[in-house]
DRENGUDO-7422 format. One line per field, with one value per residue (C-alpha): residue number from 1; x, y, z; residue in three letters. Coordinates in Angstrom, 1 decimal. Layout:
% residues N
i = (NUM ...)
xx = (X ...)
yy = (Y ...)
zz = (Z ...)
aa = (ala ...)
% end
This chain:
% residues 353
i = (1 2 3 4 5 6 7 8 9 10 11 12 13 14 15 16 17 18 19 20 21 22 23 24 25 26 27 28 29 30 31 32 33 34 35 36 37 38 39 40 41 42 43 44 45 46 47 48 49 50 51 52 53 54 55 56 57 58 59 60 61 62 63 64 65 66 67 68 69 70 71 72 73 74 75 76 77 78 79 80 81 82 83 84 85 86 87 88 89 90 91 92 93 94 95 96 97 98 99 100 101 102 103 104 105 106 107 108 109 110 111 112 113 114 115 116 117 118 119 120 121 122 123 124 125 126 127 128 129 130 131 132 133 134 135 136 137 138 139 140 141 142 143 144 145 146 147 148 149 150 151 152 153 154 155 156 157 158 159 160 161 162 163 164 165 166 167 168 169 170 171 172 173 174 175 176 177 178 179 180 181 182 183 184 185 186 187 188 189 190 191 192 193 194 195 196 197 198 199 200 201 202 203 204 205 206 207 208 209 210 211 212 213 214 215 216 217 218 219 220 221 222 223 224 225 226 227 228 229 230 231 232 233 234 235 236 237 238 239 240 241 242 243 244 245 246 247 248 249 250 251 252 253 254 255 256 257 258 259 260 261 262 263 264 265 266 267 268 269 270 271 272 273 274 275 276 277 278 279 280 281 282 283 284 285 286 287 288 289 290 291 292 293 294 295 296 297 298 299 300 301 302 303 304 305 306 307 308 309 310 311 312 313 314 315 316 317 318 319 320 321 322 323 324 325 326 327 328 329 330 331 332 333 334 335 336 337 338 339 340 341 342 343 344 345 346 347 348 349 350 351 352 353)
xx = (117.1 119.2 122.3 121.6 120.9 124.1 126.3 124.8 124.5 120.7 117.7 115.8 112.7 114.4 115.5 112.0 110.5 113.1 112.5 108.8 109.8 108.2 108.8 109.4 113.0 115.2 115.7 119.5 119.1 116.5 118.8 121.7 119.5 117.9 121.2 122.7 119.5 119.9 123.6 122.7 120.1 117.1 113.8 110.4 108.1 104.7 102.8 104.2 103.6 99.9 99.6 101.1 98.9 95.8 96.9 97.4 93.9 92.3 93.6 91.5 87.8 87.0 86.2 88.1 90.4 88.8 89.8 88.2 86.5 86.5 83.7 84.1 80.6 78.8 76.3 76.8 75.0 75.8 78.3 75.5 73.0 72.7 74.6 77.4 79.7 81.0 79.0 80.8 84.3 83.0 81.8 85.1 87.0 84.8 84.9 88.7 89.3 87.2 89.5 92.3 90.0 89.3 86.1 85.6 83.4 82.5 83.3 82.1 85.4 83.6 81.3 81.2 81.3 84.4 87.6 90.7 92.3 89.1 88.7 92.3 91.9 88.6 90.1 93.1 90.9 89.2 92.5 92.2 95.5 94.3 92.4 90.9 89.8 86.7 85.5 84.7 82.1 82.8 86.4 87.7 88.7 91.7 91.6 93.5 94.3 97.2 98.4 101.5 99.2 97.7 98.5 96.4 95.4 92.7 90.4 89.5 90.7 88.6 91.5 93.5 95.8 97.7 99.0 98.8 99.0 96.1 94.3 91.9 90.9 93.3 91.5 94.2 93.8 90.0 90.1 92.6 90.5 87.4 89.2 90.7 87.2 86.0 88.8 88.1 84.5 85.7 85.4 87.9 86.2 86.1 85.2 85.7 83.2 84.3 83.7 86.8 86.9 86.8 89.6 91.7 91.2 92.5 95.6 94.3 94.5 91.3 92.3 95.9 95.0 92.6 95.1 97.9 95.7 94.2 97.8 98.9 95.8 95.9 92.4 91.0 92.5 90.1 87.4 87.7 86.7 83.6 84.8 82.0 81.4 78.5 76.8 74.6 72.6 71.9 75.6 76.3 73.7 75.1 78.6 77.5 76.0 79.1 81.8 79.9 81.9 81.2 81.7 82.0 83.9 84.0 81.7 78.5 75.7 72.5 70.3 72.0 70.5 67.0 67.7 69.2 66.3 63.8 65.7 65.6 69.2 69.4 72.1 74.2 72.8 73.6 76.4 78.1 78.6 81.2 81.2 84.2 82.0 79.5 78.1 77.7 78.1 75.4 74.1 72.6 75.3 78.6 81.7 83.8 83.0 85.4 85.7 85.1 84.7 88.0 89.7 88.2 89.6 93.0 92.8 92.0 94.8 97.3 96.4 96.6 100.0 101.0 99.7 101.7 104.8 104.1 104.2 102.4 102.1 102.2 104.7 107.4 106.8 103.2 102.4 99.6 98.0 95.6 93.0 91.8 88.1 85.7 84.5 80.7 79.7 76.3 74.4 75.6 78.8 78.0 80.4 81.0 83.8 87.1 89.9 91.4 94.6 97.6 96.0 96.7 93.6 95.6 98.4 100.7 103.5 101.7 102.5 99.8 102.4)
yy = (142.5 141.1 141.3 145.0 145.8 144.2 145.9 149.3 148.9 149.5 147.6 145.2 147.3 150.4 148.5 147.2 150.6 152.1 149.4 150.2 153.8 154.9 158.6 157.8 156.9 159.9 160.4 160.0 156.7 155.5 156.1 154.3 151.3 151.2 151.6 148.6 146.6 147.3 146.4 143.1 142.3 142.8 142.8 143.3 140.3 141.8 138.7 138.9 142.7 142.1 139.4 141.6 144.6 142.3 141.0 144.6 145.6 142.5 143.6 146.8 147.1 148.0 145.0 146.3 149.2 152.0 153.8 157.2 158.0 161.8 163.4 166.9 167.8 170.9 168.8 165.8 163.4 165.1 162.4 159.8 161.7 161.3 162.3 161.9 158.9 158.7 155.6 153.6 154.5 153.8 150.3 149.4 150.8 148.9 145.6 145.6 146.9 144.1 141.6 143.0 143.2 147.0 148.9 152.1 154.9 158.2 161.5 164.9 166.9 170.2 170.2 174.0 172.9 170.7 172.8 170.9 170.5 169.2 166.7 165.6 165.1 163.2 160.8 160.2 159.7 157.0 155.3 156.0 155.8 155.7 158.3 158.1 161.4 161.1 163.2 166.9 169.0 171.9 172.9 170.9 171.9 172.3 170.3 171.1 168.3 167.3 165.0 163.9 161.7 159.7 157.4 159.0 158.7 160.2 159.0 161.0 164.6 166.5 167.3 170.3 170.7 169.0 166.7 163.2 159.8 159.6 156.7 157.5 157.0 157.2 160.0 160.3 156.6 156.9 159.7 157.8 154.7 156.7 158.2 154.9 153.2 156.0 155.4 151.6 152.5 154.5 158.1 160.7 163.9 163.5 166.5 167.1 168.4 169.1 171.5 173.7 173.7 169.8 169.5 172.1 170.0 167.0 168.9 168.9 165.1 165.1 167.9 166.7 163.2 164.5 166.6 164.1 161.5 163.8 163.9 160.4 158.9 161.3 162.7 166.0 168.8 171.6 170.9 173.4 171.7 172.9 174.0 175.3 176.2 173.7 171.2 173.5 171.6 174.7 175.5 171.8 171.8 175.0 173.6 170.4 172.5 174.6 171.9 168.9 166.1 162.5 161.6 163.4 162.3 163.8 164.8 163.6 162.5 160.6 163.8 165.1 162.2 163.3 166.9 165.9 163.6 166.4 168.6 166.0 164.8 161.1 159.4 157.6 158.0 161.7 161.8 159.3 160.0 158.5 159.5 159.4 160.1 157.2 156.7 152.9 150.0 148.7 152.1 153.0 155.6 154.3 155.1 154.6 154.6 154.7 151.5 153.4 150.3 148.9 152.3 152.3 148.8 149.9 153.0 150.9 148.5 151.3 153.0 149.8 149.2 152.7 152.0 148.7 150.6 153.5 156.0 159.2 162.8 164.6 162.9 164.9 163.1 161.8 158.8 158.4 155.1 155.3 152.6 152.3 152.9 150.2 150.2 150.1 149.2 151.0 151.9 155.4 154.7 154.0 151.8 153.5 151.3 149.7 152.0 153.7 152.1 154.1 155.3 153.1 152.0 151.5 153.8 152.8 155.3 158.2 157.8 158.4 159.6)
zz = (113.7 116.4 114.2 113.3 117.0 118.1 115.5 116.2 119.9 119.9 121.2 118.9 119.5 118.2 115.1 114.6 114.8 112.5 109.9 110.0 109.4 112.6 113.5 117.2 116.1 115.4 111.6 111.8 113.7 111.3 108.4 110.0 110.8 107.3 105.6 107.5 106.8 103.1 103.2 104.9 102.3 104.6 102.8 104.4 103.9 102.8 104.0 107.5 107.5 106.6 109.2 111.9 110.9 111.2 114.6 115.9 114.9 116.4 119.8 119.5 120.3 116.6 114.5 111.5 110.7 108.7 105.6 105.1 101.8 101.8 99.8 98.3 97.2 98.4 100.4 102.7 100.4 97.1 96.2 96.3 94.1 90.3 88.2 90.7 90.1 93.7 94.6 91.8 93.2 96.7 95.8 94.3 97.3 99.8 98.0 97.7 101.3 102.7 101.2 103.4 106.5 106.2 106.2 104.1 105.5 103.9 105.5 104.3 104.0 103.1 106.1 107.2 110.8 110.2 109.7 108.5 112.0 113.5 110.6 111.0 114.7 114.3 111.8 114.0 117.1 115.1 114.5 110.8 108.9 105.3 103.2 99.7 98.3 96.1 93.2 93.3 91.4 89.1 88.6 91.5 95.1 97.4 100.6 103.7 106.1 108.3 105.6 107.6 109.6 106.7 103.8 101.0 97.4 95.2 92.5 89.4 89.1 91.7 94.0 92.8 95.9 97.3 94.6 96.1 94.4 91.9 90.4 87.6 84.0 81.1 79.3 76.6 75.7 75.7 73.2 71.1 71.1 70.2 67.2 66.1 66.2 63.9 61.4 61.5 60.6 57.6 58.8 57.7 59.0 62.8 65.0 68.7 71.2 74.8 77.7 78.0 81.8 81.9 79.3 81.4 84.5 82.5 81.5 78.0 77.6 75.5 73.1 73.1 72.1 69.5 67.7 68.0 66.3 63.7 62.4 63.2 61.5 58.6 59.3 57.9 60.0 59.0 61.7 64.5 67.8 69.6 73.1 75.2 78.9 79.0 76.8 74.7 72.0 69.9 69.6 68.8 66.0 64.5 64.7 62.9 60.1 59.7 60.0 58.6 60.3 59.5 63.1 66.4 69.5 72.9 75.8 74.3 76.6 75.9 76.2 73.0 71.1 72.0 71.0 67.6 66.9 67.6 65.2 62.5 62.7 62.2 64.2 63.0 59.4 59.2 61.7 64.0 67.7 70.0 73.6 76.0 79.0 79.1 82.5 82.2 79.8 77.4 76.5 73.1 72.6 71.3 73.2 76.4 80.0 83.0 84.9 88.2 90.4 89.2 89.8 93.3 93.9 92.9 95.1 98.1 97.4 96.9 100.2 102.1 100.7 101.8 105.3 105.5 104.5 106.8 103.9 104.9 103.9 100.6 98.2 96.7 93.4 93.3 91.2 88.7 87.9 84.9 84.0 80.4 79.7 78.6 75.0 74.5 71.0 71.1 67.9 67.1 65.0 61.4 59.4 56.1 54.6 55.7 56.6 53.5 52.1 53.3 56.5 59.5 61.4 64.6 65.8 68.7 68.3 70.1 73.8 76.5 79.0)
aa = (met lys thr ile ala ala arg leu gly leu ser thr ser thr val ser leu ala leu ala asn lys pro val val ala pro ala thr arg lys arg ile gln lys met ala ala asp leu gly tyr arg lys asn pro leu val ala ala leu met glu ser arg arg trp arg arg thr pro ser ala ser pro val ile ala phe leu thr leu asp asn thr arg asp gly trp arg glu phe pro ala val gly pro glu phe phe arg gly cys thr arg glu ala glu arg phe gly tyr lys val glu pro phe trp ala arg asp pro ala met his ser gln arg leu ser asn met leu ser ala arg gly ile gln gly val ile val gly thr ala pro gly asp gly val asn leu glu leu asp trp ser arg phe ser ala ala ser val ser ile gly leu leu ser pro leu ile asp asn leu gly cys asp his phe trp cys met arg glu ala met gln gln cys val val ala gly his arg arg val gly leu val ile arg lys asn ala asp thr arg leu gln his arg trp ser gly ala tyr trp ala his val his ala leu gly leu asp ala asp ile ala pro leu glu thr gly ser thr asp pro arg lys phe leu ala trp leu ser gln met arg pro gln ala val val gly gln ile glu ser ala met leu asp tyr leu lys ala glu gly val arg val pro arg asp val ser leu val ser val val leu arg arg arg asn glu tyr leu thr gly leu cys glu asp arg glu leu ile gly glu arg ala ala arg his val ile ser leu ile gln his asn val thr gly val pro ser ala pro cys phe leu phe thr arg gly val trp asn glu gly gln thr leu lys lys ile arg pro ala arg ser gly his pro ala val val ser ala val ser thr met)
% end
């Protein structure tokens, strides 16, 4: 830093602030300093940065810096209540943040008494630099905040606007895995059941993966998917009778098993069911569940990295980090026979991006 300061005729404190990308240094000056640093081969040492960040916080009255976990439900505690999945993301965020000396605290971002400017001011007054946006109910929400003050990322798909860095489940891969497991078990007629609004929020990753792999795996393509506004067991039963699939993949929940059993449908003897929305591992229902705690851990690590590099605001090109789901063997996928000769049981050519 002394070399850069001497060459540019600036103080070492100005150089230090510019290399930390602090806005107190004029943009033109920052660029000059950062360009010279790059030309001289300067690289920020992340270990030193983490140490200095820790030392700065230990000088303050607060025991640990705080990352805000913004909840988007209609009520203050809605994110904690079943069937909400927010607590799983929160546990992962908290566990990983503690490794770096941070605490994670929930804040209700949709509090009617808390407009966006007031929320921004409150977080800033607490010295909060990092924000993780939690899940949202229904079709998702827009969230106003003075984003320029914060290093931010979101989990899942609840935040519609603004588009910030997102860490979530690889829904395309989960659907692909569900279908390939059906093929390995010998099924050729595989149907799809999804809620249309959920697939739309996912930018059609479920339906896109389904149709891509119907063709890639050589499956019967005459089964029209059941796309509903909600999980309606009566429509599902009528669709089964009409389409007669050997297996069904998609948004299948445990309650559907009880309904089918009451209607005399034997699962998996009459039809196999593979869910891509399991709430937890070790369920009776076969399928995949999101590793929400791992996603939460990665979200915390990502935001801490943004804080250390002083990256704030809404990115011009947000990044997306997807985590594969966890396969649960369950007991609802019947093995008919080995995959038919000439039809690949595993397809790697269809990209998930």
